[in-house]
C-alpha positions as CSV (number, residue, x, y, z in Angstrom):
1,M,-9.3,20.5,-151.2
2,M,-11.0,22.3,-154.1
3,R,-8.8,23.1,-157.1
4,R,-9.0,26.5,-158.6
5,R,-10.3,26.6,-162.2
6,T,-7.7,27.1,-164.9
7,D,-8.4,28.6,-168.3
8,A,-5.9,28.9,-171.2
9,R,-7.5,32.2,-172.4
10,T,-6.1,35.5,-171.2
11,P,-8.1,37.4,-168.6
12,G,-9.1,40.0,-171.2
13,V,-10.4,37.4,-173.7
14,W,-12.1,35.5,-170.9
15,L,-13.9,38.6,-169.6
16,A,-15.0,39.5,-173.2
17,A,-16.4,36.0,-173.5
18,V,-18.4,36.4,-170.3
19,A,-19.7,39.8,-171.3
20,A,-20.8,38.5,-174.7
21,T,-22.6,35.6,-173.0
22,C,-24.4,38.0,-170.7
23,L,-25.3,40.5,-173.3
24,A,-26.8,37.9,-175.6
25,P,-30.6,37.7,-174.9
26,R,-32.1,34.4,-174.1
27,G,-34.9,34.3,-176.6
28,V,-36.8,37.3,-177.9
29,V,-38.0,39.4,-175.0
30,G,-40.9,40.8,-177.0
31,Q,-42.3,37.3,-177.3
32,Q,-42.4,36.8,-173.5
33,Q,-45.6,37.4,-171.7
34,A,-45.0,40.1,-169.1
35,Q,-45.5,39.1,-165.5
36,P,-46.7,41.5,-162.9
37,P,-44.0,42.9,-160.7
38,I,-43.6,41.7,-157.1
39,G,-45.8,43.8,-154.9
40,V,-45.1,46.0,-151.9
41,S,-47.6,44.2,-149.7
42,E,-45.9,40.8,-150.1
43,A,-42.5,42.4,-149.6
44,R,-43.7,43.9,-146.3
45,E,-45.1,40.6,-145.2
46,V,-41.8,38.8,-145.7
47,V,-39.3,41.4,-144.5
48,S,-41.3,42.3,-141.3
49,R,-41.2,38.6,-140.2
50,L,-37.5,38.3,-140.8
51,V,-36.5,41.6,-139.3
52,E,-38.2,40.7,-136.0
53,T,-36.3,37.5,-135.8
54,Y,-32.9,37.6,-133.9
55,G,-29.7,36.1,-135.2
56,V,-26.3,37.5,-134.3
57,S,-23.3,36.2,-136.3
58,G,-22.7,32.6,-135.4
59,H,-26.2,32.2,-133.9
60,E,-28.4,32.4,-136.9
61,G,-30.6,29.4,-136.1
62,P,-33.9,31.3,-135.6
63,V,-33.5,33.3,-138.8
64,R,-32.6,30.1,-140.7
65,E,-35.8,28.5,-139.5
66,A,-37.8,31.6,-140.5
67,V,-36.4,31.7,-144.0
68,I,-37.1,28.0,-144.6
69,K,-40.8,28.5,-143.5
70,L,-41.2,31.4,-146.0
71,L,-39.8,29.5,-149.0
72,P,-42.2,28.2,-151.7
73,A,-43.5,24.7,-151.5
74,W,-41.4,23.5,-154.4
75,A,-38.1,24.5,-152.8
76,S,-36.0,21.7,-151.2
77,P,-33.6,23.6,-148.9
78,T,-30.5,21.9,-147.5
79,I,-28.2,23.0,-144.7
80,D,-24.4,22.7,-145.2
81,S,-21.9,22.2,-142.4
82,A,-21.4,26.0,-142.1
83,G,-25.1,26.5,-141.4
84,N,-25.8,28.1,-144.8
85,I,-29.2,27.4,-146.5
86,L,-28.9,26.1,-150.1
87,V,-31.8,26.0,-152.6
88,R,-31.2,24.7,-156.1
89,A,-33.4,25.0,-159.1
90,G,-33.1,24.4,-162.9
91,K,-30.6,22.3,-164.8
92,G,-27.7,22.8,-167.1
93,D,-24.9,25.3,-167.6
94,P,-24.1,27.9,-166.7
95,L,-24.7,27.8,-162.9
96,T,-25.4,31.2,-161.4
97,V,-25.3,31.8,-157.6
98,Y,-27.2,34.2,-155.4
99,V,-26.1,34.9,-151.8
100,A,-27.6,36.9,-149.0
101,H,-26.6,36.7,-145.4
102,L,-28.7,35.6,-142.4
103,D,-26.8,37.2,-139.6
104,E,-27.0,40.6,-137.9
105,I,-24.6,42.7,-135.8
106,G,-24.6,42.3,-132.0
107,F,-22.5,41.3,-129.1
108,I,-21.2,38.1,-127.5
109,V,-20.8,37.5,-123.8
110,T,-17.1,37.1,-123.0
111,A,-17.1,37.0,-119.2
112,I,-19.5,37.3,-116.2
113,R,-18.2,39.5,-113.4
114,E,-18.5,38.9,-109.7
115,N,-21.2,41.6,-109.6
116,G,-23.2,39.8,-112.2
117,Q,-22.5,42.2,-115.1
118,L,-21.6,40.9,-118.5
119,E,-18.4,41.7,-120.5
120,L,-19.1,41.9,-124.2
121,R,-17.4,41.6,-127.5
122,R,-18.8,43.2,-130.7
123,A,-19.9,40.9,-133.5
124,G,-19.6,43.1,-136.6
125,G,-18.7,46.7,-137.2
126,F,-20.8,49.5,-135.7
127,F,-20.7,52.3,-133.2
128,P,-21.2,50.9,-129.6
129,S,-22.5,54.3,-128.6
130,L,-25.7,53.5,-130.5
131,F,-26.4,50.8,-127.9
132,E,-25.3,52.5,-124.8
133,A,-28.0,53.1,-122.1
134,E,-30.5,51.0,-124.0
135,P,-32.4,47.8,-123.2
136,A,-30.6,44.6,-124.0
137,L,-31.6,41.0,-124.6
138,V,-29.4,38.0,-123.7
139,H,-30.2,35.0,-125.9
140,T,-29.6,32.0,-123.7
141,A,-30.1,28.3,-124.4
142,A,-33.2,28.5,-122.1
143,G,-34.7,31.7,-123.6
144,I,-34.3,35.4,-123.7
145,V,-33.2,37.3,-120.5
146,P,-33.7,41.0,-120.3
147,A,-30.8,43.3,-119.4
148,V,-29.5,46.8,-120.1
149,F,-26.5,48.1,-121.9
150,M,-24.8,50.1,-119.2
151,P,-24.2,53.8,-119.6
152,R,-20.7,55.1,-118.8
153,D,-20.5,56.6,-115.3
154,S,-19.0,59.9,-116.6
155,V,-17.9,61.5,-119.8
156,G,-15.0,63.6,-118.5
157,R,-13.9,67.0,-119.9
158,A,-13.3,65.6,-123.4
159,P,-16.3,63.4,-124.2
160,Q,-15.7,60.6,-126.7
161,R,-18.3,59.2,-129.1
162,N,-17.7,55.6,-128.1
163,P,-18.0,54.4,-124.5
164,G,-15.0,52.0,-124.8
165,E,-15.8,48.8,-123.0
166,L,-19.5,48.2,-123.1
167,R,-21.2,45.9,-120.6
168,A,-24.7,44.5,-120.0
169,D,-26.4,44.2,-116.6
170,P,-29.2,41.7,-116.0
171,G,-29.8,43.3,-112.6
172,T,-28.8,40.4,-110.5
173,G,-25.9,41.7,-108.4
174,T,-23.9,38.5,-108.3
175,R,-22.2,36.1,-110.7
176,A,-24.1,33.2,-109.2
177,A,-27.5,34.9,-109.7
178,T,-26.6,35.7,-113.3
179,E,-25.6,32.1,-114.0
180,A,-28.9,31.0,-112.4
181,L,-30.7,32.8,-115.2
182,G,-29.0,30.5,-117.7
183,I,-26.6,33.1,-119.0
184,R,-23.3,31.7,-120.1
185,V,-20.1,32.9,-121.8
186,G,-20.7,32.8,-125.6
187,D,-24.3,33.8,-125.5
188,P,-25.3,36.5,-128.0
189,V,-26.7,39.8,-126.8
190,T,-28.9,42.2,-128.9
191,M,-31.1,45.2,-128.5
192,P,-34.9,44.7,-128.8
193,K,-36.2,45.5,-132.2
194,S,-39.5,45.7,-134.2
195,Y,-40.7,46.6,-137.6
196,A,-42.4,49.9,-137.9
197,S,-44.1,51.5,-141.0
198,L,-43.3,55.1,-141.8
199,A,-44.9,57.4,-144.3
200,G,-45.8,55.9,-147.6
201,T,-43.8,52.7,-148.4
202,R,-41.0,53.4,-146.0
203,A,-40.2,51.5,-142.8
204,T,-37.7,51.4,-140.0
205,A,-36.2,48.6,-137.9
206,R,-32.8,47.2,-136.9
207,S,-31.2,44.5,-139.0
208,F,-32.6,45.3,-142.4
209,D,-29.0,44.5,-143.3
210,D,-29.4,41.8,-144.6
211,R,-32.9,40.7,-143.9
212,V,-33.9,42.7,-147.0
213,G,-31.5,40.7,-149.1
214,S,-32.8,37.5,-147.6
215,S,-36.3,38.6,-148.2
216,A,-35.6,39.5,-151.8
217,Q,-34.3,36.0,-152.5
218,I,-37.4,34.5,-150.9
219,L,-39.7,36.7,-153.0
220,A,-37.9,35.9,-156.2
221,L,-38.1,32.2,-155.6
222,R,-41.8,32.5,-154.8
223,H,-42.4,34.0,-158.3
224,I,-40.0,31.8,-160.3
225,D,-41.3,28.7,-162.1
226,P,-38.4,26.3,-161.7
227,R,-39.6,24.3,-164.7
228,R,-39.0,27.3,-167.0
229,L,-35.4,28.0,-165.9
230,R,-32.9,27.7,-168.8
231,H,-29.9,26.8,-166.5
232,A,-29.1,25.9,-163.0
233,V,-29.3,28.5,-160.2
234,L,-28.2,28.2,-156.6
235,F,-29.6,30.4,-153.8
236,V,-27.5,30.7,-150.6
237,W,-28.4,32.3,-147.3
238,S,-25.1,32.5,-145.7
239,T,-23.9,32.7,-142.1
240,R,-21.3,34.9,-140.2
241,E,-21.0,37.6,-142.9
242,E,-20.7,40.4,-140.4
243,I,-17.6,38.8,-138.8
244,G,-15.6,37.9,-142.0
245,L,-17.8,36.4,-144.8
246,E,-17.2,33.0,-143.2
247,G,-20.3,31.2,-144.5
248,A,-20.0,32.5,-148.0
249,R,-16.3,31.5,-148.1
250,F,-17.3,28.0,-147.2
251,A,-19.9,27.9,-149.9
252,A,-17.6,29.3,-152.5
253,E,-15.0,26.6,-151.8
254,H,-17.5,23.9,-152.2
255,V,-19.3,25.3,-155.3
256,A,-16.1,26.3,-157.2
257,A,-15.8,22.9,-158.8
258,E,-19.1,23.6,-160.6
259,H,-17.6,26.6,-162.3
260,P,-20.3,29.2,-161.6
261,A,-20.6,31.8,-164.4
262,R,-21.5,34.6,-161.9
263,V,-22.3,35.2,-158.3
264,Y,-24.8,37.8,-157.2
265,A,-24.2,39.2,-153.8
266,I,-27.6,40.5,-152.5
267,D,-26.7,43.0,-149.8
268,T,-27.1,46.5,-148.6
269,F,-26.1,49.6,-150.6
270,V,-25.1,52.0,-147.9
271,S,-26.6,55.1,-149.2
272,A,-25.8,58.8,-148.8
273,D,-29.6,59.5,-149.0
274,A,-29.8,61.1,-145.6
275,P,-30.1,64.8,-144.6
276,L,-26.5,65.3,-143.4
277,E,-24.7,63.2,-146.0
278,I,-22.5,64.5,-148.8
279,K,-24.1,63.5,-152.1
280,T,-20.8,63.0,-154.0
281,F,-20.5,59.4,-153.0
282,A,-23.0,56.5,-152.7
283,D,-26.0,58.7,-153.5
284,A,-28.8,56.3,-154.2
285,P,-32.1,57.8,-153.2
286,L,-34.6,55.6,-151.3
287,G,-37.5,54.7,-153.5
288,G,-35.5,54.8,-156.7
289,G,-35.1,51.1,-157.1
290,A,-32.4,48.4,-156.6
291,V,-28.7,49.3,-157.1
292,V,-25.9,47.5,-158.8
293,R,-22.8,47.7,-156.5
294,A,-20.4,48.6,-159.3
295,V,-17.5,49.1,-156.8
296,D,-17.2,48.6,-153.1
297,N,-14.4,47.8,-150.7
298,S,-14.3,44.1,-151.5
299,S,-14.8,43.8,-155.3
300,V,-15.3,45.5,-158.6
301,T,-18.1,44.4,-160.9
302,P,-16.9,44.1,-164.5
303,P,-18.3,47.2,-166.4
304,A,-19.7,45.0,-169.2
305,L,-21.8,43.1,-166.6
306,V,-23.1,46.3,-165.0
307,D,-24.1,47.7,-168.4
308,S,-25.8,44.5,-169.6
309,L,-27.7,44.2,-166.3
310,L,-29.0,47.7,-166.5
311,A,-30.0,47.2,-170.1
312,L,-31.9,44.0,-169.2
313,A,-33.8,45.7,-166.4
314,R,-34.8,48.5,-168.7
315,T,-36.5,45.9,-171.1
316,R,-38.8,45.0,-168.2
317,H,-39.1,48.6,-166.8
318,I,-37.6,47.5,-163.5
319,P,-36.0,50.4,-161.6
320,L,-32.3,49.7,-161.3
321,V,-29.3,52.1,-161.0
322,A,-25.6,51.6,-160.5
323,G,-23.4,53.1,-157.8
324,T,-20.3,52.8,-155.6
325,T,-20.4,52.4,-151.9
326,N,-18.4,51.3,-148.9
327,G,-18.4,47.9,-147.3
328,G,-17.8,44.3,-148.6
329,N,-20.0,41.6,-149.9
330,D,-20.2,37.8,-149.8
331,G,-19.7,37.5,-153.5
332,S,-16.1,38.6,-153.2
333,T,-15.2,35.2,-151.7
334,F,-16.0,33.6,-155.1
335,T,-13.7,35.8,-157.1
336,R,-10.5,33.9,-156.3
337,F,-12.1,31.0,-158.2
338,G,-12.5,33.2,-161.3
339,V,-16.2,33.9,-160.7
340,P,-17.3,37.5,-161.4
341,D,-19.0,39.2,-158.5
342,V,-22.1,41.2,-159.3
343,G,-23.3,42.9,-156.2
344,I,-26.9,44.0,-156.2
345,G,-28.5,45.8,-153.3
346,W,-31.0,48.4,-152.1
347,P,-30.5,51.9,-150.7
348,L,-30.3,51.9,-146.9
349,R,-30.2,54.8,-144.5
350,Y,-28.4,54.6,-141.2
351,A,-26.8,51.2,-141.7
352,H,-25.9,49.1,-138.7
353,S,-27.9,51.4,-136.4
354,P,-31.1,50.7,-134.4
355,A,-33.1,52.8,-136.8
356,E,-32.3,51.7,-140.3
357,V,-34.7,53.0,-143.0
358,I,-35.8,51.4,-146.2
359,D,-38.4,51.9,-148.9
360,L,-40.4,48.7,-149.7
361,K,-40.5,49.7,-153.4
362,D,-36.7,49.1,-153.5
363,L,-37.1,45.6,-151.9
364,A,-39.8,44.7,-154.5
365,S,-37.5,46.1,-157.3
366,L,-34.6,44.0,-156.0
367,A,-36.7,40.8,-156.0
368,D,-37.8,41.6,-159.5
369,V,-34.2,42.0,-160.6
370,I,-33.2,38.7,-159.0
371,K,-36.1,36.9,-160.7
372,L,-35.2,38.5,-164.1
373,T,-31.6,37.5,-163.9
374,A,-32.4,33.9,-163.0
375,E,-34.8,33.6,-165.9
376,R,-33.2,35.7,-168.6
377,W,-29.6,36.6,-168.0
């Protein structure tokens, strides 16, 4: 069992010490040769490959394999017993941790009916109505089996948004025929998805949450020279975030003994930048750059860390803003060990829907911020 770090200093003094460390520049910025920012083309190449790979919570294997293939040649990834990918670089204190999650929302088969239809349980939080009467894919051990998410047979006099119990039908008619296709209880079920470019640098797909965060960490590592890092960094691609931050919780428990100085949770900033949204909360326009999640439902980033990160980004002319939003993040699992959680994300429209929308400039900005913090903060 890991022991929680103890510190004789009061919380206020400890936070002040952390802030002072973060605000102190590592070397003279003006003497550093500026490197070109990470480009939109490379960002598109990485995220389009990840977003078209399937991996419902607890079944992240294909995404894990895709991430490993996209890492730079110098990286030596390891897999822990929770299925998380770990990549370490640099040496010395303080250790800083980055974590983005591999999984996506979807369904799990809970039973096969006599008529061959599949009873389903949601994996993650979303509106089932967005999947109703749409094509489905059952991911079996033998391969993908097409099906449909069944529409409700009637809506009644007072229609409800959600269909209640959602089922999938592979079209077999009997339990035996469904099982003959290789479908079993516990198999994940998704909707087909693909990456599509929109106008300019915008794109739409399902599961940008958190394939954009995973892509940003890959892009940052591709552009980091590990020999020039001034301290140790640990990049984590976690499992089962959508069903309770389970992979990150495992990682936090096993890294706590190394006393990380900070954890950066790289995840969605659910934005109000949509035509019908009220702009008084979570208003981070697409295309405006990465976003520091100053406050969300799981954690509060210390204001001194928000301010110093914004100041650091300005020195390199990297677009970065701060905001508050809903949702939780993997970094919150580290806070019980005394590790400040600095959530960094990108603006996302229509989160957890089949038609999420991003701006690739925000992904490139996010990757630049990750690289900068690893090297300079």
